[in-house]
N, C-alpha and C positions, 0 to 999 in steps of 0.2 A: 058752435061758436067758440066754446071753451077750449076744445081740442086744437082749434086754429091758433088761439092765443098761446097754448102750450107749445105747439109746433114752432110758432114764431119765436117764442122764448128759447126753445131748444136750438133753433137755427141761429139765433143771435149768439147763444153761448158757444155753439160750434165754430162760428166765424171768429169770435173773440179768442177761442182756444187755439184755432189754427193760426190766427195772427200772432198770438203770443209765442207759439212754437217757432214760427218763421222769424219773429223778432229775436227770440233767444238764440236760434241757430245763427242768424246773421251777426248777433252781438258776440257770440262765442267764436265765430270763424274769422273775423276781419284780420286778426294778426297774421294768420297763415295766408289768407287770400291776398291781402295788401302786400305782404312780403313777397309772395309768389309773383304778383303782378310787377313789383319793382324789379325782380330779376329778369323780366322779359321786356322791359322798356328800353328804348334807344338811349344811349349815353349822351350827355351834353357834348357839344362840340366847341372848339376854340372860337370865341367870339371876336369878330373883326372890330377894330376901333378901340378895343381895350388895351391896357398896358400890362406888360409883365414887369414886376418889380421883385427881382431875385426869387422868382417862383411864386409870388403872390399875384393873382389876377385882379387888376384894379379897373373900375369903370373910369371913363375919362374924367368924371367929376371927382372921384376919389384920388386919381393921380394928380389932378390940378391942386387939390387940397394938400396933398403930400408935398408937392413942389413949394407951395406957399409956406408950409410948416418948416421946410428946410431953409427958408429965408430968401427964396428966389421968386422972380416974376414969371408966371407960366407963359406969358406972351413973349418973353425974351427968347431969341434963337438959342437952341440947345439946352434950354432949362430942364426939360425932362431927362435928356441924355446925361446931364451933369449929376443927377442923383442915381443913375443906373436904370432908369425906366425905359423900356422898349415898347413902342407902339406897334401893335399887331395889325398890319395892313395887308391887303391883297398883293400889293407891289412887293412887300418884304417876302411873303410866301412864295411868289413866283420867282424872285431872285434866289431864294433858298432851293427851290426845285431845280433851277438851272445849275447852281453850284453842285448840288447833290448828284445830278445826272451827268454833268459834263466837266467838272473841275477835277483835275488830277489830285490824287492823294500822295502826300509825302514830298520830300525835297529831291531834286534831280540828282544831286551828288550821291545821296545814300541809296535811293531806290534804283537809280539807273547806273550811275558811275561805279558804285561799289558793289551792290547786289547784282545788278544787271538784269532786272526784270524784263526790260524791253529786248535785251539780247537773247534771253531765253525764249521769249515769245516769237522772236524772229526764226527760231529753230523750227517752229511748226507753222510759220506764216503761209507757206505754200499749201499746207493741208487745210488751214483755216479758210483760205480763199476758195480752194476747190470745194470744200464742204458747203460753203455759203452759196457758191454758184450752183451746186447740185440741188439746193433747196428751191431754186427758181422763184424766189420771192416769197415762198411759204414760210411761216413762222415755225419755231421749234423751241422746246424747253430743254433740249439736250443736244447741242451740236456735236455730232459724231465725226471723228477724224479717221481717215484711212492713211496710215503712215506711208510716206513715199521713200523712206530710208530707215535703216535700223536706228534705234535710239537706246542709249544706256543711261540710267539715272541711279547712282549708287550701285547696288548689286542687282538692280532690276533691269531686265532686258526686254525691250519691246521690238518685235521683229517687223521688218518692212511688210506692208500689206495688212497688218493687224489693225483692228478697229479700237479706238479709244473714246470713252465717254468723257466729255469735258464738263457737262452740266451748264454750259454757257447758253443763255437764252438769246434768241434772235427774233426781233419783231417782224411783223408782216411787211415785206418789201424792204427790209433793212439790208445794208451791205456789210455790217459788222456787228458783233454781239453787244448786248446792253452792257455799258460800263467799261468796255475795253476800247482803247484808241489805237488806230493804226501806227501811231508813233511809239507804242509800247507802254503808254501810261494807262492807269486804271482809275475808276471813280467809285464813289460810294455805291452807285447803282449796281455794280457787278455782283454785289452780295445781297442787296436789299430791294431789288426790283426783279420781277419775272414777267414772262409772257403769258397772256391769257389764252384760252382756247380759240379766241377770235383773232389772236395775233397782236393785240394792243398791250400797252404797258400797265401792269398792276403795281402800283407804287407802294413800297413799304413791306411787301411780302418777301419773306426770306427765301433766298435761292438755296433750298435745302439739299440739292444734289450737285452743288458746284464742286468741281474737282480742284479745290484750292491747293492741295498738296502737290499735285502734278504741275500746276502753273508756276508755283514757286520753285519746285525742284528743278525745273528747266533752266533757271538762272545759273550762270557759270560760277557765281560766288554766293550761292544761297546760304553758305556758312556765315555770312554777315549777320544772319539772324540767329546765331547759335544760342544767345542768351535766352531765347524763348523756349528752349528745350533743355532737358537735364543732361547736358554733355559738358564734361570738364576738359577744356582744351589742353590742360597740362597733364592729363592722364598719360603715363608712359606708353600705353599702347598706340597712341597717335604720333609718337616721335618718328622722325625720318628726315625729310628734306626741308624742315621748317627753318625759317630765317631766325637769326639771333638779334634780339633788340635790347635796348637799355630801358629798364623800368623806372618808375618814378623815384626810386631810392638809389639809382645808379647801378643796380645789379644787372648782370647779363642773364637773359632768359631766352631759351630756345622755344620758339613757337611750334605748334603741331605741324606735321606734314600736311600741306594744303590738300593734296588729293585724298589722303586717308581720312582727314577730318571732314572734307566735303562729302565723301561717300558715306561716312557714318551719320552725318547730319541728314543727308537725303534719305537714307534708310529709315531713320527715326521719323522724319517728316512724312514719309510715305506710309507709315503706320496710321496716320490720322485719317479718320473716315471722311467721306464726301460730306460737304455741307458744314464742316468744322474748321476751326482756325485757332492759331496761337498768336497772341498779340503782346503779352506783357513780358518785358525783359527781366525775368526773375529767376531763371534757371529751374522753373517748376514746370513739369508737363501738365499744364492746366488747360488743355484743349477744351473748347466749348463750341456749341453749335451756333450758327449764324442766327441772330434773333430777328423778329419782326420789328418794325419801327412805327407801330401805332402807339405813340408815346404820350398823348395828352393825358395828364393827371395820373400817369403810371410810374412816376419816379419813386425812389431814387433809381439811377440808371446804371446799366451794365449788369452782368449776372449776379454780382455780389452787392450792388447798390453803392459802389465806391464813389460814383459821381452824384453828389447830392446837393451841392451848393452852387451859387452863382446864378446868372440869368436863366430863366426857364427851369428853375429847380434842379440844376445840374445838367440839363440837356446840352447847353452850350459848352460846358466843360467836357462832355462826352465827345462832341464834334472836335473840340480842341485836341482831345487825347488821340483821336484817330489820325489827325493831321500832324500832330507834334509828338507827344510823349510816346505813343504807340508806334508811330511810323518813322520816327527819327532814329536811325540805326547808330549814328555816331555820337549824338549827344548823350546817349545812355552811359557812355564811359564816365561821365561826371559822378555817377552814383554807383559805379560797379564795385567799389570797395565795400560799401554798405549793403548793397543788395545781392551781390554775387560772391563777395569775399575774394575779388579778383582785382589786381592792380590795374588802374585805368590805362596804363601804357600797354599792358598785355592785352587788354580788351581791344584797344585800337589796333594793335599789331595783328591780332587774329582777323579782324574785320578787313584790314587793308592789304595784307600780304598777297592775297589772290584777287584783288579788286578787278571787276569786269573791265574797267578802263585801264589799260596798261600804264597810263601816265600817273595813276594814283597808287600803284603798287609800291611797296617798300623797295628801296634800291638794293641791287645785288652787291654783295661784298662790302657793304658799309653798315656798321652797327649804329643805329639811330634811335632816338626816342620817337615813337610813332606820332606823338602829338606835334613834335617839331617838324617832322616830315610833312604832316598834313597841312601845316601852315605854309610850308614852302610851296606845295603844289596847289593849295587853295588858300591864298593869303587872307581873304576876307570871309569870315564865317557867315556873315549875313548874306553872302552870295553863294554859300556852300551848304553846310549842314543846317544853318539857320535860315535858309531860304523861306520867305513868307512868315517867319516867326520872329518874335521880339521877346527879350527878357521881361518877365513879369515884374512890376514894381515890388521892391522889398525882397526879391529873390537873389540879389547879388549880381555879379557880372560873369558872363560866359568866359571860360569853361568851368566856372565854379558856381553855377546856379543851384539853388536849393528848391526842393519840391514843396508844394502846398496842397491843400485839399482841392484846389482848382486846377493845378497843373503839376503833373508828376515829374516833369523834367525842368521846371522853372521857366519854360518858354510858352508863349501864347501864339497860336496861329492867327495872324492878322496881316494879310497882304497890304502892300503900300496903297495909299489912298488915291494916287494920281496916275495909275497905270491904266490907260484907256481900254486896252484889249483884254483885260483880266476881269472876268465876271465876278470874282471874289473881292475886287478892289472896293474900298469904302472906308468909313471911319473905323476907329478901333473896335474890334470884335464883331464887325458887321457880318462877316461870312458865317461865323459860328452861330450868331443870333438868327440870321436868315434861315439857315438850315434847321435850327431848332423850331422856328415858327412853322416852317414847311412840314417837318415831321409831326408836329402837333396838329396839323390840319388833316392828317391822314386818318382814315377810318377803315376797318376791315371790310373788304368787298362782300356783297351779299352771298350767302351760301345757297346757291340755286341747284344743288345736287338733288336728284330724285329722292335719295335717301332722306335728306333733310325735309323736303316737301312732304313726304309721307309721314315722317315723325311729327311734324307740326300738325298735319291733318288728323292723325289718329290720337292726338293728345299725349303722345309719349314725351314730347319736349316739356309740356306743362307739368306732367307727373315727375319728370326728371328735376324740374325746378324745386318741387316739394322735397324730393330726396336730397337735393343740394342743401336745403335748409335743415332737414332732419339730421343729416350727417355733419352738420356744423361747418361745412365748407366755407360759408360766408363769414366765419369768424376771421379768417385771414383774407379770403377772396371776396371782399365786400363789393356789392354793386354800387354804382353802375359801371365802375372800371375794373371790378373784380380783383382788387388788391387792397391791402391795408397800408401800402406805402411805407413798409418797415423793413429793416434788416433783422433777420432772426439769427441768433447765435447758432453756431454749428452744432452745439450739444443738443439743441432743441429739435434739429432736423435730422441729424445723423447721416447726411449726405457725404459722399467722398470729399475729403478735406482739401484737395489740391487747389480748386478754384477759390475756396474761402481764405487760403493762406497767401494769396497772391500779393497783397499789399502790406502785409504785417511788417516787413523789413523797413518800411518807411516811418514807422510810428515814432522813432526817436530823432528824426531829421527834418520834420516838417517846420515850415515857417508860416506865419499868419497869411492867409490868402488875401491878396490885394489885386485890383485891376485899375486901369486908367478909366477916367470918365469917358462915356461913350460918344462924346462930341469931339474927341481928340482925333486929329489926322495921324496917319502913319507914314513916315517915321514920326514918332511921338516927340513933341517939343520938350526941351529940358525942364521947363516949368509946368509941365502937364499936371492937372489935378488927379489925385488918386483917391479911390474908394476902398474902404475895408469891406470885404465880402462877408455878409452876415452868416454866422454859423449857429445861431441860437436854435435849439431844438434838433440840431443835426449832430453836433459833437459837444463833448463836455467843455472843450476849449478850442480856440482857433488852430491849435497845433496838435490836436489828437484826432484819431480816425473816427469816422462816423459811428454812432451808437449801434451796437450789435456786433461790431467787428472783434473787439477785444474780449478775452485774450487769444482765442483760437481762430477767429474769423467768423464770417457769417454769410448768409445768402438773402437776397431780397425776395419778397413775395412777388412772383411774376403775375402779370395781368393775364387773364384767361381770354381776353377778347381776340378773336381771330385764331383761336387755338386749332381750329380745323385745318389751318394752313401751315402749321408749324411743327408737325410731327418730325422726329420723335420728341420725348418729353424728359423733364427735369433739366437742371442747369447744365448737365453734361450731355444731354440727349441720349442717355443710355437706355431709356425705356423705349425700345423699338421692337415692332413686330411687323413682318412682311404680310401683305395682303394674301389671303388664301391659306394662311397658317392655322387659322382657327375655323372650326365649324360651329356655327351658332344655331341652337335649337329654337323652336318657336316660343319657348318659355324663357328665353334669355340665357339658358345654360350653354356651356360650350365645351368642346374638347379640342386638344391640340392635335392637328392632323399632319403637320409638317414642322418638326422640331428644328429643321435647318433654317427656318424663317424667324427664329427667335433671337433677339438681341441685335446689337450693331453688327455682330459677326454675319448675320443673315440678311442684313439690310445695307446700311451706308458704307460699311467696310468693303463691300463688293459692288458698290454703285447701284444698289437696289433701294428704291424708296421705302420708307416706313409708312404703313397704313395708319391713318389717324384714329379710326374707331378701334382697331385691334391694339394699337399702342396705348390708347386711353384705358382699355380694359386691363392691360398689363400694369398700368399705373394704379388702378383701383383694386385689383384682385391679388390678394396675398400669395396664393399658390402660383398663379401665372407669373407674378413678378419674380418669385424665387427662381423660376426656370429661366427667365430672361437674364437675371443677374448671373446665374450659373453659366449661361452661354457666353456672356461677356467675360467673366473671370477665367474661362477656359481658353481665351484667346490672348496669347502673350503680347501681341501688338496693342490690344486694348488695355491690358494691365499696365504696360509702359506709359500709355497715355492717360491713365487714371480715369478711364471711362467704364463705369460698371452699372450705373442705374440704381445705386443704393440710396437709402434715405427717404424722407417724406413718407413715413409709414402711416399714412392716414387712409385706411382701406375702407371700401364700401362693398362688402361681400358677405358671405354667410357667417364669417367669423365676427362680424360687427353687427349682425342682426338684419341684414338686407338680403332680399331674394335676388336671384339672377335677373328677373324681370325689372326690378328696381335698379339694379346695376346698369342694365341696358338703357333704361329711361334716363339715368344720369348721364350716360355717355351721349345720348342723343341731345340732351340739354346743352352739354358742353360744346358739342359740334355745331349747335345753333347760334353760338355767341358771336354773331356778326354785328353789323351796326344797328340792326333792328331785329333782335332774336325772336320776338314773338310773332313776326309777320312772315307770310309766305313769300 
């Protein structure tokens, strides 16, 4: 009997001890466990019915309270719009989707009449039609053209019968590529939508193999975009048959020879890898790759975070930039002295002397001021270079508009309110806000590759989440959106400086950012109410650049959501490795088996895709990255474009105490970051 009592007492002590051990283990582990679980949870989505108030998400009740605080009656028509609040509705999202997919980018005068994008597209129209007919209704992610005649662009010669990769996506049963229009216009979707394996539309996924350079070089006057590349039109080597014009000081200036300058521009443009683009008129070769647009809570926006204020935390300003300051080829002359050191008349002369539309070209045998000539052939700027754009309040009058943190050319994309056949028509800033709400509704599509399913099943993804924590990646790439929403100074990151310097020339010419209240029609009435755009927490004053830019520029922390769809990596896309270039051992170690597949030289520069897993390994592994950088820096075309894959030296490899297996687990975790990373 006694031994039973002793056994019972022993058993009780054993149970208590085991319980204590389990409790202590659980008490000691929750920080790691809970943090790991947080990394694998779905991210919140944009809630319908809420209001955006300059980047702050307000419940209907909070928005109503704010309206009352501003002294307005919430039940009065336009009360929310008068304070700058945008209600997020399904109708607004659908309108944004329609504009994003179908509404042309840019003004007709600049994109078509001067540059001649549609004229260039017409050069390959027979090939486009033949290629689509050959598909027989099947989808493709790369429409391949067989040239029906010889083609010369700059010093590049494409022979009749040769095959060209366009990177254009065609949906199942479609008769034209996504984002291109038969009339020669293009939309946002050409860069930011792709075709799935089933032939339907994947919204917001970057078209990483789009042959942007070729499509622009086709234009007869692609030189109209000269300010986007480091080309000096007054360099003596371009002299020849250029026209003489009168500059803003009354001096005679001889413009560059149109053909010489066009050839030089096209050659520089054709250096740019597939899936990359140049957009800022700053005469810096700051080529960047096409980004994804899974934008909710991932601001500030653009590669350097320059768009950080206004509705939707700067996302509306980003859309405005695409349709106005980035796409307006002629209005950039306003700031050419400050940003390019080039007289505005010289800028306009270069742009106009070989305009695609002969009626816009500078006259023969007459020395004119190009600005005066422009107003002769296009008397009303609102119907010409300011098509669908209006001067921002407080920015001055065109052609002397001043930039602000909301608009870099002083103009705002906002089509007239009463044009019935224009899907972008609406109250002030309607189109930009609708596209912002649409983009914020997008989430990365599920990663259903067999590799991801296997990594989830064998625990590699979960182990990779723990490595992500241990390596302190979450310090900047914090869940659930995997960004800290900050701009980090260039000196902290060490990346190539070209993109970081893009907007520094504006630092002394900014005016306070203002917009009209969102209930105003367009054209805006003379007595329209004006709102000051808040800059608190973004910049030190309304007329300084966002925090992190000065003195040398900076880069935003990119979100990692959907990273499996956006290879190659870094802001310049320079960290690129082609599939099959690495041999991975069972323990995660690797060897380079094909050096020709390293860097942009072996991938997008030759129209070959970068592999996500291999490129992420190059991002994380110091030795492999050095080889990728060396491959990039050995390519003169990439050097000219400032594409090298340097910087962001936060390695997860043996030099920082991690095993090859842990590196592989981290890669698998990053590749799993779709909308629900912990789920099969």
